[in-house]
N, C-alpha and C positions, 0 to 999 in steps of 0.2 A: 731919620732916627732908626737905629737898629733895634729890632724887636726880638725878644726871646721867644723861641718856639715852644709852645705849651703842648706837650705830647698828649696830655690827658684830655685836651679839648679837641674833639674831632668833628669837623663841620660836615653836615650833610646838606647837599643842595636840595632846595624845594622850589616849588613854583610861586611861592609868596615872596614878592620883591621887598616887602616891608619887614619881614621877620625870617630869620634863618635859624632852623633848629640845630642844636648841637648836643653832644653827649659828653658828660664828664664823669670820672670815677667818683662814686659816692660810697664811702665806708661808714657812714653815720647810722645806717639802719641796723638796729639790734637784731641779733639772732640768738635764740636761747635753746638749750637742751638740758633736761633734768634740772630746771630752775637755775642754771648757770649760763651766763652770757658768754659767747665766744669772744675772746679778746681781739682776734683778727679774723672775723667771720668770713670776710670776702677776699681772703688771700689766695684763693683759687686752687688749693689742694696741692699735695706733694705725692709723687710716686717714687722717683729715682733721684734722690737729692745728692748734690755735691756741695759740701759746706766749706765756706771760706770766710776769712776776716778782711775787712777793709774799712777805712774811715770814710763813710758816705757823706756826712755833713760837714766834714773838714773842721771838726771841733777838737781834734787831738785824741779822740777815743775810738777804738776799733768797734765797728758794727759788724753785722754778718750779712752775707749774700749767699743765698741758696740757688744753685743752678740745677734745675730739674731737666734731666736729659729726655724725659718723656715730654715731648713738645718743645724742647729747647727754650725753656722758660726761666727767666730770672725772678727771684723773689728777694728783694732787699728788705732788711729789717734794721731799724734804728734802735740802739740801746737807749732806753729812757726810763729812769727810776728803777733800774735793775730788771726791767722787762723789755720785751721786744715788740716794737710797733711796726706793723707792715707799712712800708714807704715806697710804693710803686713808682712815684715820680722820679726816682733815681734811675729807673730803667733806661731812660732816654740818654743818659750819660755814657752808657756802655755801647761798644760796637756790636754788630751782629755776631752772636756766639752759637756754637753748636757742638754737640757730642760730649765734650768735656772742657772744664775750666778750672784752672788753678791760679789763685791770687797769691803772689809772692814778690818780694822786693828784689828785683834783678839788679838794680843800679845803686843799692845801698843808700838811698836817700830817705829811708824811713817810711816810704809810702808803697803799699803793695801794688804791683803791676799785674798785668794779665798774661798768663800763658794759656793758650787754647788750641784746639785741634785745627789743623789746616792742611788738607790735601796729603794725607799720609805722614804728617809731621806736626810741627808746632809753630804757631805764630806768637809774637810778643808785642804787647801794647804797653807803652810807658804811661804811668800815672803822672799827668801834668797838672794836677789839681793845685790851685793856689787859694782862691776863695770859694770855689765850687768844684765839684767832681768833674774831671775830664781826662781823656786818654788820647794818645797819638800812636800810630803804628810805628814800631821799630823795625820789624821784619815780618813778612808774611810766611816765611819758611826758614827756620833756623838750620844752618848748615854746619857740618862737622867734617874734620879731616879724618878720613878713614884710611889714610896712607896711600891713596891713589894719586893720580895726576891733578885732581881738583876736588874740592869739598863737595859732598852730597848731603841731602837733607837727612836729619836724624829721623829715622822711621819710628812713628808711634801710631799704633792702630786706633781707629775711631772708637773701638769698644774697650780699649785698655784705659787705665789711669796710670800715668807715669809718676815717678817720684822726682820732685824738684827740690833739691836740698844741697847744702854745703857738705858734700861727702868727704872732702879732704881737709876741711876746717881751715881754708885759706881766705875766707871772707866773701867769696862769690858763689853763686848757685850753680850746681852741676845738675845733670839729668841722668836718671836711670830709666831704662826702657827695655822691654823684651825684644830680642832679635826678631827679625821679620819671619823667621822660621819657628820662633817660639823656643821655650826651654831655658835658654841662657839669657841672663840680664846683661845688657851693654851699659858700660859706664862712660858717659860722654863728659869729659873734664872741661870745665870752664877755664880758659886761659886768660881771662880779663886781668886778674891781678898780676899774673906773671908777665904779661905783655905790656900793660899800660900803668900798672900800679894802682888802678881804681876799678870799680865794678861796672862803670857806665859804658860797656861795650859788649858785643856778642861775638866771642871767639871760642869755638869748641873743637876738641879732637877726641876721637875714639881712644880712650885710655886702656880699657879692658873689654874683651869680648865675652868674658864669662866672669863678671864681677861677683865676688863672694864665693867663687868656686863651687857653685851648686847648680843643679839642673832641676827644673820643675816639670813634672809630668801631670797627670790628672790627680791633683791634690796629694801627690806623692813626690818625695824629694830625694835626690841623690846628692850626697855631700862629698867634699874632698875630691872634686873633679879637677885634678891637676892638669894644666895645659889644655883645659877645655875638653878633656877626655873623661867619659863616664861609662860605667857598665850599663847594659840595657836596663830600662825601667819596665817592670811588670805593671800592666794597667791595674788601677784600683778596681776592686770588684763592684763598688757602688757607683762607678763612673756613669754619668747620664748621657754624655755626648763627647765628641772629640774636643780637645782643648781649643777654645776660640777667644779667650780673653782673660786678663788678669788685672788686678789692682795692686798698686804699690804705695806704701807709706814708709818713708825712711825717717826714723827718730832714734835717738840714743835712749833706749829704755832701761839700760842697766848702769848708766852714768859712768861709762868707761872711755868717753871721748871718741867713740866711733859709732857709725850708724848701723842699727839693726833694721830688719825689714818686717813689716806687717803686710801679709800678702793674702788676697782673696782670689778665688778661681771661679770662672763662669759656671762650672759644673757642680759646685758644692755650696753648702750653706754655712761653713765654718771659716774662721780666720786662722792663718798660720803665722806664728811669730818665729822668725829665723834669727838666732842670736849670733852676732858677729864676734868670733873669738880671735880675730886678727886685730888690726888697728885701722886708723883712718887713712893710711896709705896703702895697706894691703888687706883687703877684706877677706874673711874666711868664715863662712857660716858653719857652725859646729853642732847646732842642735835645732830641732823643730818642735814647737809647742802647738799642737793642733787644737787645743782647747782654749786658746787665748780669747779673752783676757782673764779667764777664771783663776789663773795662778798669779795674778798681779792685782791685789793680793787675795781678797776674799770676795768673789763675785761669781757670776755665771758666765759660761762661754757665749760668744756671739753665735746666733743661730737664725740667720735670715735664710729664707727659702732658696734664693738663687743669687749668686754673684755678689757677695758682700764687699764693701769698700770701707776703709777706715780713714777718719780725718781727725786731726789733733789741733784743737783751738779752745779758747776759753769761752764756754757757753753758760757757765753758772755765775759769771760776773764776780769772781773772787780773786782774779789775777793769776789763777793757775789753769793751765791747759787741761781740757777734758778730752775724752775719746768719744766720738760718735760714729756709729756703724750704720751704714745705709746699704740699700741695694743698688747696684749699678746696672741692673737689667732694665732695659727700656720698656718692655711690654709685659713682663711676667713677674713684677716685683710684689712684695708683700703689701703694696699700696698703702692703705691707711694705718698700718703699723710697721713702717719701714724706716724709722729713725730711732735707733737704739742709743740712748744716752748712758754713758758710764762716767759718773762724776768722779773727778780726781780729787780726793781729800788729802793727797800727799803734796808733792812739789813737782815742778817740771822735770826734775832730774831724779826723783824718787817717787814713782807713781804708786798710788793706792786707789785703784779703780773700783767703783761701786755701781752696779747696775741700778738705774733710776727709773727709766720708763722706755717703752718701745715705740712711742708716738710723739716724740719731742716736737713741739710747735704744731704738729698735725692735730693735736687735741684742742688747739686754740682756734681752729678754723673749720668751716664746713669741708668735710672730706668724706666722700661716699665711695671710696675705693678707687676703681678705675672707671672712668667715664662718668659724666654727669649731664643728663639730658632734661633740662627744665621746661615746664609749661605751666601756665597760670590756669587755675580752676577753683571756683568758689565751691568747695566741697560741702560746706555747712549752710549755704544759702543765707549768709548774714550780710551780703552786699560788699564784702571785702574779698579781694582776690588772694586766694591761698596759692601754694606752690607744690606741685608734684614733680619729683625728679627721679627719672629712671637712671640706671647705671649699667655699665658692662658687667661689673661684679666686684664683690669683696673677695680678696684672695683667700683660698683655702689650701692648706698644706696637703700636697699629694692628690689634689682633686680639682674639679672644675670650679671656677669662681661662682659665687652665689649672687645672681642678679635679682634685684628687687626694686621696689618703688619707695621713695622716702616722701613723707607728707610733712610739709611745713605749714602750720596754720598761721594765718595772719591775725595776730593778737593785738595789733595796733589800731589805728583809726583810719578813716578814709583819706585823711591828709598826711598822716605820719604812720606809715606801715611799720610793723614789727613782726618777725616770724619766729615761731616756736616749733622746733623739730620734735614732733610727737610720736613718729613711728618710722623706723628705718626699713620696715617690711610691710608697708601698707597693703591691705587686702590679701596678705600672705601669698603674693604671686610667686615667691621663690619656691614654694612647695607644689606648684601646679606643673604637671608634665606637658608643657606646650610643645616641646620637641617630640612629636609623635613617632618619628622614625626611630629614635633611640629611647623613647619613653623616659625622658628626663626633662627637667625644667629648661626653658630657653635662656640663652645668653643675650645680653645687650638689649634691655627693655627700654623702648622709646615710646612715651605715652602721648596720646592726643585725645581731646574730648569734644563731643558734639552730640546733639540730639539727632541721631541717625534714623530713629524709628518713629518720630513724630509724636511721642508721648509726653512732651514738655519737660523731660529731664535729660541731662547729658550723659551719653554713653561713653565708653572708653575703648579705643583701639590701640593695641600695642604692636609696634614693630620689633623684630628680633634680628639677631646676627645672621640668620639663614635667609633673610630677605622676605620672611613671611609676616602676615598680619593676624591678629587674634582679637575677636570682638568680645567685650564684656558689657552686658546690659546693666543699666542702672535700675536698681530695685524700687526706686522712688522714695526711699527713706531719707531722713535728714538726721545726722550727716549722711552723705552719699555712701552707698554700699553697692558692690558690683558682683555679678555672677557670670561665670564663663558661658557665653552663648554659642560661640563658633570658633574652633581651632582652625588655623589656616583659612582665615576669612575669605570667602568667595574664590578660593584657590589662587589668590594673587601672590605672585612670587617675582620680586625685582632683583633677585640674585643674592646679594649680601648686604647686611646692615641697612634694613629698611627704616626710614625715618618719616613717619606719616604725619599729615596735618589734615584735619577735617575743616573745610571752609567752603562756602558757597562762592566759588570763583567766577562762575558765569552769571551770577546774580539772578537765578531762576527760582529761588526759594528752596532749593535742595542742596544738601551738603555734598560736596565733591571730595575726592581723595587726592591729595598731593603726596608723593612719596619720593624721598631722596634715597640714594644708594651709594655703595662703596665706589662704584666706577666714576662717580662725579656728575652723572646726568640726573635729570629730574623726570618723574613719571606723573602724568595727569590722568586720573580715572574720573570721567564725568559721570555723575549720577543721572541715569536716564530712566529711573523708576519713578516712584511717587513718594509723598511725604512719609507714608507708613511702610513702604516696601522699596528700599533702595536697590538699584541695579547698577553694578559696575562691570559691564561686559566688554568694555573697550579701554585699552591703555594707550595713551600717546606717550611714546618714549622720546627722549631728547627734547622734552617740553621747553618751549621758549628758545630753542637753539643753545641751551646752556650745557656746558661740560666743564664743571668746576676744575680748575687747575690742570687741564689736559696738556698744557704746555710745560708743566712742571713734573707731573707724576701721573701714572695711569690710574691711580686710586685717589680720586679727589675728595671722597667722603662728603657728598652734598647733604646738607641738612636744611631744607627750605622752610622758611616761615613767611607766609604772605601776611601783610598788615594793611588794613584799610585806613589810610590816612586821609580823613575828611573826604571820603567818597572816591578816593583814588588808590588803587592797589600798588603797594611796593613789595618787592621780594628781597628778603635777606637770606643769605645762606652761609653757613660755616664751611670749613674746608679742612683738608689734611694738615696744611701748614699753620692753621690758626687764623688766617685772615678772613674777614667777613666781606662778602660780595653783595652789593646792593644793585637792584635792577628796577627799571620802570618801563613804561610803554606796554602795560599789561592789559588794561581794560580795552575791550573790543579788538584785541590782537592775540587771542588765545591760540591761533593757528600760525602765528608769525614768530619772529625772533624778538625777544625782549632787549631793551637797551641797557647796557652797563652804565650805571650811574656813578658809582664810586667804589673804592676798596678801602675798608676800615681795618687798620692793623692795631688791635687793642693789646697785642702781646700777652694774651692769656693762655697760650699753649696750644698744642695741636689738636685736631679733630674737635673743633669748637662748635657749639650749638647756641643759637639765639632764641630767647623768649622775649617777646616785645608786647607791652601793654602800658597803659597809663595807670600806675599803681599809687600815685600820690595826688591824684585829683587836680592836676594843674593843666589838664587838657592837652598834654603833650606826651608822646610815647617815651617809655623808659626801657632800657635793655638789661636783660640778665644773660650772662654768658657762662656756659659750662664748657668743660674741656676734658681731655682724657686723663688728667691727673685727679679727677673726681671732685674738684672744687667748683665754686661759683664766684663770679664777679658781678657787681652791680654798677650800672651807669645810668645816672639820672639825666633826664632831658633838661635843657635850658634853652632860652632864646634871648638874644639881645634885641629888644624891641626898639624900633626906630620910628619916632613920631614924624620926623621930617621926611622928605622924599629923597634923601641922598643915601642910598644903600651902601656906598663905598665906605661910610664911616663904621661899618659893622666890625671891621678888623682892628679898630683902634681901642679896643677894650681888653687889655692884657693884664692878667693877674697871676702872680707866681710867688713862691711855689703853692700849689693847691692839690692835695691837702697841705696844711702848714702846721707846724708845732708851736710857732710863736710869731715870727716876723712874716709879713706879706707885703709885696710890692705891687702897686697899682700904676699902670702906665697907659695913659691915653691923652688925647688932646682936648679934653673937656674939663671945664673949671666950674667951681661953685660949691654948693653944699653937698657933702658926701655923707651918707648915712649907712650904718651897718645895723641890720635888724636880726633878731632871733626868730625861731620858728613860731613864736606867739605874735609876731608882728611888732614887737617892742623895739624901739631904737636903743641900742646899747652903746653906740658911739656916733658922734656927730662932729665933723670937722669941716673947715673950709679948704678946699683943694685949689691951690694957686699955681701949682707947677704941673708939668706934664707927667712927672714921675715922682711918686711919694712912697715911702716905706712906713708901715704901721707896726707897732708893737702890740700884740694881742695876748700878752702874758696873763692878763686877768680874765680872759675868755674861758668859759667852760668848753669841754670837748663837745662838738656837735656841728650842726648845719646853720649857716648864716647867709643873709642876702645883703649884697652891697648895691646901693643905689646912688646914682649921680645924674642930675638932670633927668632925661628920659631913658636912661640906660640902667640895666640891672644885671647882676651875675651872682652865682652861688659860690660859696667857699665852704670848706670843711676845716675845722680846727680839731687837731688830734690831741 
């Protein structure tokens, strides 16, 4: 029997042969700010979004997919009741994608396919969906006839966004991209219709080397470049750096049956609209509007700090395409206000754009700017684990990001947690000059808590971007309050991006220091002092023989978290690529090499960080994952309990999709009474399972968390 792979269910090996822990995505936990619940709290944040349309659930309606080039992360959203519902289970249907993604229908079958970056060019994946979303590779590198002896790949930079559009109005999709030397736009004409009479083939030729007869400098344009010859361009006085990237969107904005260009530049914060005064066979850009879209009709100009990109799709669910402007900068975007929505109250051919908001969808999720570094800490001593999250910083125009700590109070119960974001600058750390060399606040605050001075309350140590640590002593009040005790604590310096954890690793009753760093190695500082007087005078580098992702990149960004799992330490570490590495063989082996247990790919984005605790009182660990896009994702633990002694049956409990919106399929080789219970333990559905595979309709279920039981097996599901 063929089994569907459930990507959200990631098994972790343990030493218990009768129970195997697993983690699955849980979006049921409420998160509230200013008395308003986030609609998609755990959607993991957005920094550098690329917006596209596609039918995810194959219901005939277009949903949206956001590709965040910060961490190469996909965020699928289903349109449901005129709202967007985060649907990460569709991620597994997409191939591995990086740098840029455009979804467009290359073969004219009504289903959007994938155009994506591939080795200095573009790859195409065909949408093969019938009853569920799927893709197959058409070509890993699109070639074009440049007039030479053989075709070569269409060059597209990893930092550019090309235009994929029917430029000549013949029914197939062409490609506009900047020349490898920059300045001029190449027009690669799709010859599918001319050659075969249909779209379902990939045949390109270089039609024009300077399409539109314009040359782009640093946000400056020379028009009427006949025969690709232009007078010299004088550099713009506000240029920040040499041209290194541009974004292109080709749409007919003036309804004259030819494509105009909306263009963003890596060095500037505005969009430029270039109007095509020619036709769809001979483009000729005759004017430049540098305040776009303020002149179409009554709105404000786009003003993103760096490298704006424009996308044209229906986001307001009225059947008319809107304009959304985002930042294409991977590491220096406007982070939590980087999705500017301009609602089109006109038509697709007669635009009337109206600025709506600068944080579209970002305001519906936890988004703490760039970077999110979570740790659990009961700040008010009520027995419930609260959440403190550091960050790299909130973007500030013309200045350094503002790094701070966010406090999420657990306002739920011991069994059903709920978090309320009550302070985005907890303890006012953003105003303290921890960088004593420059006398400015520190960047990249990474918190850890523990009673380091033996006074029965937990103190706070912060790591920063410069590899330093800073000690804040707990004043002993409730709720907790801290005062700065020592800048650059004990003179410890691990290089860059210190990620500390206070934990008694050698089990001698004293808290030791574990510190990750940018290079990917881990540092161990044993506490050789006393309960009231800690001493960290020795650092073991390359602790455990670990060098995160050294075979991939020199900067692995280790973020170690040790977890005591029933008396045995396990080590979890995030990484630059976003994978989570798990190690064991730690106890009684602190001078040796740890064993690699498994690699967990949760697909939550790069530079990820793990917080691990049991927060729902089920005696099993839960995972919270932060990433460099500033959001959070929650994964609840589960276990398939086997009363008999045959552990091979553990893989025969498949449930999909999970989360679900209505229908759910249960596939295993167990028969008998099947019950579904709510969080109160009440049975809300009871049936007799007589076949290996059954599909249930949960249309009457309220959104939330449920438990499925059959015989001695149980598993959790989420209804959205």
